C-alpha positions as CSV (number, residue, x, y, z in Angstrom):
1,M,-29.4,102.8,-89.7
2,G,-29.6,103.1,-93.5
3,E,-32.5,102.1,-95.8
4,V,-32.3,98.6,-97.2
5,R,-33.8,98.0,-100.7
6,P,-36.4,95.3,-101.3
7,G,-34.8,91.8,-101.4
8,R,-35.6,88.2,-102.3
9,A,-37.5,87.2,-99.3
10,T,-39.9,88.6,-96.7
11,A,-39.8,87.8,-92.9
12,S,-42.4,88.6,-90.4
13,V,-39.9,90.0,-87.9
14,T,-41.7,93.3,-87.5
15,D,-44.5,95.1,-89.3
16,D,-42.5,98.3,-89.0
17,R,-40.8,98.8,-92.4
18,E,-38.2,101.3,-90.9
19,A,-37.3,99.0,-88.1
20,L,-36.9,96.0,-90.5
21,D,-34.7,98.1,-92.8
22,A,-32.6,99.2,-89.7
23,L,-32.4,95.5,-88.5
24,V,-31.2,94.3,-91.9
25,N,-28.6,97.0,-92.1
26,L,-27.3,96.3,-88.5
27,L,-27.0,92.5,-89.1
28,V,-24.9,93.0,-92.3
29,V,-22.8,95.6,-90.4
30,L,-22.1,93.2,-87.6
31,A,-21.5,90.2,-89.8
32,D,-19.1,92.2,-92.1
33,N,-17.1,93.5,-89.1
34,K,-16.9,90.0,-87.7
35,Y,-15.9,88.5,-91.0
36,W,-13.1,91.0,-91.8
37,L,-11.9,91.0,-88.2
38,G,-11.6,87.3,-88.3
39,R,-9.8,87.3,-91.7
40,H,-7.2,89.8,-90.7
41,L,-6.5,88.2,-87.3
42,S,-6.1,84.8,-89.0
43,E,-3.1,86.2,-90.9
44,W,-1.3,86.6,-87.4
45,A,-1.8,83.0,-86.4
46,V,1.8,82.5,-87.6
47,G,3.2,86.1,-86.9
48,A,2.1,86.9,-83.4
49,P,5.0,87.6,-80.8
50,S,4.9,84.2,-79.2
51,L,3.7,80.7,-80.0
52,E,1.0,80.8,-77.3
53,V,-0.4,84.1,-78.6
54,A,-0.3,82.9,-82.1
55,V,-2.4,79.8,-81.2
56,A,-4.8,81.9,-79.3
57,S,-5.0,84.4,-82.2
58,A,-5.9,81.4,-84.5
59,A,-8.7,80.4,-82.1
60,I,-10.1,84.0,-81.9
61,A,-10.0,84.3,-85.6
62,Q,-12.0,81.1,-86.0
63,G,-14.5,82.4,-83.5
64,E,-14.9,85.7,-85.2
65,L,-15.5,84.0,-88.5
66,G,-17.8,81.4,-87.0
67,Q,-20.0,84.3,-85.6
68,A,-20.1,85.9,-89.0
69,R,-21.3,82.5,-90.4
70,V,-24.2,82.4,-88.0
71,L,-25.3,86.0,-88.9
72,Y,-25.1,85.9,-92.7
73,P,-27.8,83.2,-93.0
74,L,-30.2,85.6,-91.3
75,L,-29.8,87.9,-94.2
76,E,-31.1,85.3,-96.6
77,E,-34.4,85.2,-94.7
78,L,-34.7,89.1,-94.6
79,P,-35.0,91.7,-97.4
80,F,-31.3,92.0,-98.0
81,P,-30.4,92.7,-101.7
82,G,-27.4,90.5,-101.5
83,P,-25.2,88.7,-102.3
84,V,-24.6,87.8,-98.7
85,D,-21.0,86.7,-99.1
86,P,-18.9,89.8,-98.4
87,T,-16.3,88.8,-101.0
88,E,-19.0,88.8,-103.8
89,R,-20.3,92.3,-102.8
90,D,-19.2,95.6,-104.3
91,R,-20.1,97.4,-101.0
92,G,-18.6,96.4,-97.7
93,Y,-20.1,97.4,-94.3
94,Q,-16.9,97.2,-92.2
95,V,-15.1,100.1,-90.4
96,S,-12.1,101.5,-92.3
97,L,-9.7,99.8,-89.8
98,L,-10.7,96.5,-91.5
99,D,-10.4,97.7,-95.1
100,R,-6.9,96.1,-95.3
101,P,-4.9,93.5,-93.4
102,F,-3.3,94.5,-90.2
103,P,0.2,95.6,-91.1
104,T,1.6,95.4,-87.6
105,W,0.8,93.5,-84.4
106,P,-0.3,96.7,-82.6
107,H,-2.9,97.2,-85.4
108,A,-4.1,93.6,-84.7
109,V,-4.4,94.3,-81.0
110,S,-6.2,97.6,-81.3
111,G,-8.4,96.1,-84.1
112,L,-9.6,93.3,-81.8
113,L,-10.1,95.6,-78.8
114,L,-11.9,98.4,-80.6
115,V,-14.0,96.5,-83.2
116,D,-14.9,93.5,-81.2
117,G,-15.6,95.7,-78.2
118,A,-18.1,97.7,-80.3
119,V,-19.8,94.6,-81.6
120,T,-20.0,93.1,-78.2
121,T,-21.6,96.3,-76.9
122,M,-24.2,96.1,-79.6
123,L,-24.9,92.4,-79.1
124,E,-25.5,93.0,-75.4
125,A,-28.2,95.5,-76.4
126,M,-29.9,92.8,-78.5
127,V,-30.4,90.1,-75.9
128,G,-33.9,88.9,-75.5
129,G,-35.2,90.6,-78.6
130,P,-38.4,89.5,-80.4
131,Y,-36.6,88.1,-83.5
132,D,-36.3,84.4,-82.4
133,A,-33.7,83.5,-84.9
134,L,-31.3,86.2,-83.7
135,A,-32.3,85.8,-80.0
136,R,-31.0,82.1,-80.2
137,R,-27.8,83.2,-81.5
138,V,-26.8,86.2,-79.4
139,P,-26.3,84.5,-76.0
140,R,-23.9,82.0,-77.5
141,M,-22.0,84.7,-79.2
142,L,-21.7,86.7,-76.0
143,E,-20.2,83.6,-74.2
144,E,-17.5,83.5,-76.9
145,E,-17.0,87.2,-76.5
146,A,-16.0,86.9,-72.9
147,F,-13.0,84.8,-74.0
148,H,-12.2,87.3,-76.9
149,W,-12.3,90.2,-74.3
150,D,-9.9,88.4,-71.9
151,F,-7.5,87.8,-74.8
152,A,-7.7,91.5,-76.0
153,D,-7.3,92.8,-72.4
154,G,-4.1,90.6,-72.0
155,R,-2.6,91.7,-75.3
156,V,-3.3,95.4,-74.7
157,R,-1.5,95.2,-71.2
158,E,1.3,93.3,-72.7
159,L,1.8,95.7,-75.5
160,A,1.7,98.8,-73.3
161,R,4.6,97.3,-71.2
162,L,6.9,96.7,-74.2
163,P,9.4,99.4,-75.2
164,G,7.6,101.8,-77.6
165,G,4.4,99.7,-77.3
166,L,2.3,102.4,-75.5
167,R,3.3,104.9,-78.2
168,Q,2.2,102.5,-80.9
169,L,-1.0,101.7,-79.1
170,Q,-1.8,105.4,-78.7
171,A,-1.3,106.0,-82.3
172,R,-3.6,103.2,-83.3
173,V,-6.3,104.4,-80.9
174,D,-6.0,108.0,-82.2
175,E,-6.5,106.6,-85.7
176,S,-9.6,104.5,-85.1
177,L,-11.5,105.3,-81.8
178,E,-13.3,108.3,-83.2
179,E,-14.9,106.2,-86.0
180,L,-15.8,103.4,-83.6
181,L,-17.6,106.0,-81.3
182,C,-19.5,107.1,-84.4
183,W,-20.4,103.6,-85.3
184,F,-23.2,103.5,-82.9
185,G,-24.8,106.5,-84.6
186,P,-25.7,110.0,-83.9
187,P,-28.2,110.9,-81.2
188,G,-31.7,110.5,-82.2
189,E,-30.9,108.3,-85.3
190,R,-34.2,107.2,-86.7
191,G,-33.2,103.6,-87.4
192,V,-31.9,103.1,-83.9
193,E,-35.0,104.6,-82.5
194,A,-37.2,102.3,-84.6
195,L,-35.2,99.3,-83.4
196,C,-35.7,100.4,-79.8
197,G,-39.3,101.0,-80.3
198,Q,-39.8,97.4,-81.5
199,G,-37.7,95.9,-78.7
200,L,-35.0,94.8,-81.2
201,L,-32.4,96.9,-79.4
202,G,-32.3,97.7,-75.8
203,R,-30.2,100.8,-75.7
204,G,-30.1,104.1,-77.8
205,N,-27.1,105.6,-79.4
206,T,-25.9,107.6,-76.5
207,E,-26.2,104.8,-73.9
208,L,-24.5,102.4,-76.4
209,R,-21.6,104.8,-76.8
210,R,-21.2,105.2,-73.0
211,A,-21.3,101.5,-72.5
212,Y,-18.6,101.1,-75.2
213,L,-16.4,103.8,-73.6
214,D,-16.8,102.1,-70.2
215,R,-15.7,98.9,-71.7
216,V,-12.6,99.9,-73.9
217,G,-11.9,103.4,-72.4
218,T,-11.4,102.2,-68.9
219,L,-8.8,99.7,-70.0
220,L,-7.0,102.0,-72.4
221,E,-6.7,104.8,-69.7
222,E,-5.6,102.2,-67.2
223,V,-2.5,101.3,-69.4
224,G,-1.7,104.9,-70.1
225,V,-3.5,105.7,-73.4
226,R,-4.9,109.2,-73.5
227,L,-8.4,109.6,-74.8
228,R,-8.8,112.9,-76.8
229,P,-11.6,115.3,-76.1
230,E,-13.0,114.3,-79.4
231,S,-14.3,111.2,-77.7
232,E,-17.2,113.4,-76.4
233,E,-20.3,112.8,-78.4
234,S,-20.8,116.5,-79.3
235,R,-17.3,116.8,-80.8
236,L,-17.5,113.6,-83.1
237,P,-17.4,114.4,-86.9
238,W,-21.0,113.6,-87.7
239,E,-20.7,115.6,-90.9
240,R,-18.6,112.7,-92.3
241,W,-20.9,109.9,-91.0
242,N,-22.1,107.4,-93.6
243,R,-25.3,105.9,-92.2
244,V,-25.5,103.1,-94.5
245,Q,-22.1,101.6,-94.2
246,R,-21.8,102.9,-90.6
247,R,-18.3,104.4,-91.0
248,L,-16.7,107.8,-91.6
249,D,-16.3,109.2,-95.1
250,P,-12.9,110.7,-95.8
251,P,-12.2,114.2,-94.5
252,A,-13.6,117.2,-96.5
253,G,-10.3,117.7,-98.3
254,D,-10.4,114.2,-99.6
255,R,-14.1,114.0,-100.3
256,V,-15.1,112.8,-103.7
257,S,-17.8,114.6,-105.7
258,C,-20.0,113.2,-108.5
259,P,-18.7,114.3,-111.9
260,W,-22.3,114.2,-113.3
261,C,-24.2,116.1,-110.7
262,G,-21.6,117.6,-108.4
263,S,-23.1,115.9,-105.3
264,R,-20.8,114.8,-102.5
265,E,-23.4,112.0,-101.5
266,V,-21.2,109.4,-103.1
267,E,-20.0,105.9,-101.9
268,R,-17.0,103.8,-102.9
269,V,-18.2,100.4,-104.1
270,G,-14.9,99.0,-105.2
271,E,-11.3,99.6,-104.2
272,V,-10.1,98.7,-107.6
273,G,-11.7,99.6,-110.9
274,P,-11.2,98.2,-114.4
275,T,-7.5,99.1,-113.9
276,V,-5.4,99.2,-110.7
277,M,-5.2,102.9,-111.2
278,T,-8.9,103.5,-110.5
279,S,-11.5,102.9,-107.8
280,Q,-15.2,102.5,-108.4
281,W,-17.8,104.9,-106.9
282,I,-21.6,105.5,-107.2
283,C,-23.5,108.7,-106.6
284,T,-26.5,108.1,-104.2
285,A,-28.0,111.3,-105.3
286,C,-28.2,110.8,-109.2
287,K,-27.5,106.9,-109.1
288,S,-24.6,107.3,-111.5
289,P,-21.6,105.1,-111.3
290,F,-18.1,106.6,-112.0
291,E,-14.5,106.0,-111.5
292,R,-11.7,107.9,-109.7
293,I,-8.0,107.8,-110.3
294,R,-6.4,106.3,-107.1
295,R,-3.6,108.2,-105.3
296,R,-0.9,106.5,-103.3
297,G,-2.2,105.5,-100.0
298,R,-5.7,106.6,-100.9
299,S,-8.5,105.4,-103.1
C-alpha cells in the first residue's frame, strides 16, 4: 500500500502511521474500483444480450455505485488529500480494465468477475476489524456481493456456451487476470503487513491471492478457460507494479521517463492534457509535471 499525504482531518483508527496510510490507500482503491465498475456496467443496462440480463445489470451497477458511496465518506474522516469524488481527481486508483467503458459484453462479464471478485476477496479479509465505521459497512457489502457473484457466475457460463464466447472470454482473462493477481500486492508488502499487524486485514498478500484464485480460477477453469503459468506468484511482473494506484504500469517498451531528471518513477495523472493530443504526467522522483504526446490506442 502506498503512502498517503497529510489530509484535512485526523482519525484515531490506529496510532500506527504506516497502517493508517495503507488503510486510506486501500479504501480509495476499493471505492474507485467499485465506482468505475458500476459506471461501466450501467452502460450495459440497455445493451445486454437479453432484457432479463439488462435489468439485472442495472441492479448490479446500482449496487456497485452504492457500495462506492458508502466507502467514499470514510475518506472524508481520514487523512486523504482529496477530493473524494473520483471525477474531480487527477489520479484514479482503479485497475486498467476500468480505465474506459467496456467495448463489448465479454469485457463487461470479465470485468464484473475479475474486479468484483478481487474486491470481495479483500472485503472478506476486513471483516471484524477494529475500525468501527468500516466494520459496520463490510457485512452488508458482502451480502450484496453474494448476489453479484451469482450473476457473474451465470454470465460466465452463459458466455462460454455461445459460439466464439469461450475464445472471447479467454482473451479478456489473458488481458486482465495478471494485473488483478498483482492487485493484492507483492509478498511481504509493508503496507499490507502493517494492516495485518493492526487487525485491519485478516490475510496477507499470498493468502489473498490464493483465495482470489480459488474464487475466480475455479470457475474459469470449469468453463474451459486456461490459466497461464504467469498466474503463479513468482512469475507476476512485479517490476511494473505501481504500489500507490495498485495497478501495473505499461510494459518497459511503453514506459515513460521524466524529461527533467530521466527517472522512470512517473505516474499518469490525466488521460488528456491541455489538448487532446497530450496526456498529463508527474515525476514522483523530482515532483515535476510534464506532458506526453498520445499515440493511437495509448496515452
